[in-house]
C-alpha positions as CSV (number, residue, x, y, z in Angstrom):
1,M,62.7,58.7,-13.8
2,P,59.8,61.0,-14.7
3,V,56.3,60.6,-13.3
4,N,53.0,62.2,-14.6
5,L,51.5,63.2,-11.1
6,T,47.9,64.3,-10.7
7,A,47.3,67.5,-9.2
8,E,46.1,65.7,-6.0
9,A,49.4,64.0,-6.0
10,S,51.5,67.1,-6.4
11,A,49.6,68.8,-3.7
12,A,50.2,65.6,-1.3
13,K,54.0,65.9,-2.3
14,R,54.2,69.7,-1.2
15,A,52.5,69.0,1.9
16,Y,55.0,66.2,2.7
17,E,57.8,68.3,1.8
18,E,56.6,71.2,4.3
19,A,55.5,69.0,7.2
20,T,57.8,68.9,10.3
21,G,57.9,66.3,12.9
22,L,58.3,62.5,12.3
23,E,55.0,61.3,12.9
24,D,53.6,64.2,10.5
25,R,56.3,63.7,7.6
26,I,55.1,59.8,7.8
27,E,51.7,60.5,7.7
28,K,51.9,62.9,4.6
29,L,54.4,60.6,2.7
30,E,52.0,57.6,3.2
31,K,49.4,59.7,1.7
32,F,51.5,60.9,-1.0
33,I,52.7,57.3,-2.1
34,S,49.0,56.1,-2.0
35,L,48.2,58.9,-4.8
36,I,51.3,57.8,-7.0
37,P,50.1,56.5,-10.6
38,K,50.7,52.9,-10.7
39,H,52.9,51.5,-13.4
40,K,50.9,50.3,-16.6
41,S,52.6,47.1,-16.6
42,N,51.4,46.3,-12.8
43,R,48.3,44.2,-13.0
44,A,47.6,44.0,-9.1
């Protein structure tokens, strides 16, 4: 599904993909997920 990522979210995705080590990857993934735009139908 296509997503319109912001520049900040794209950078966080790259950081996640380049991360090594489990804890670092988890930290970067949580940051990336927090920056993904919410779906317009979500009201929460």
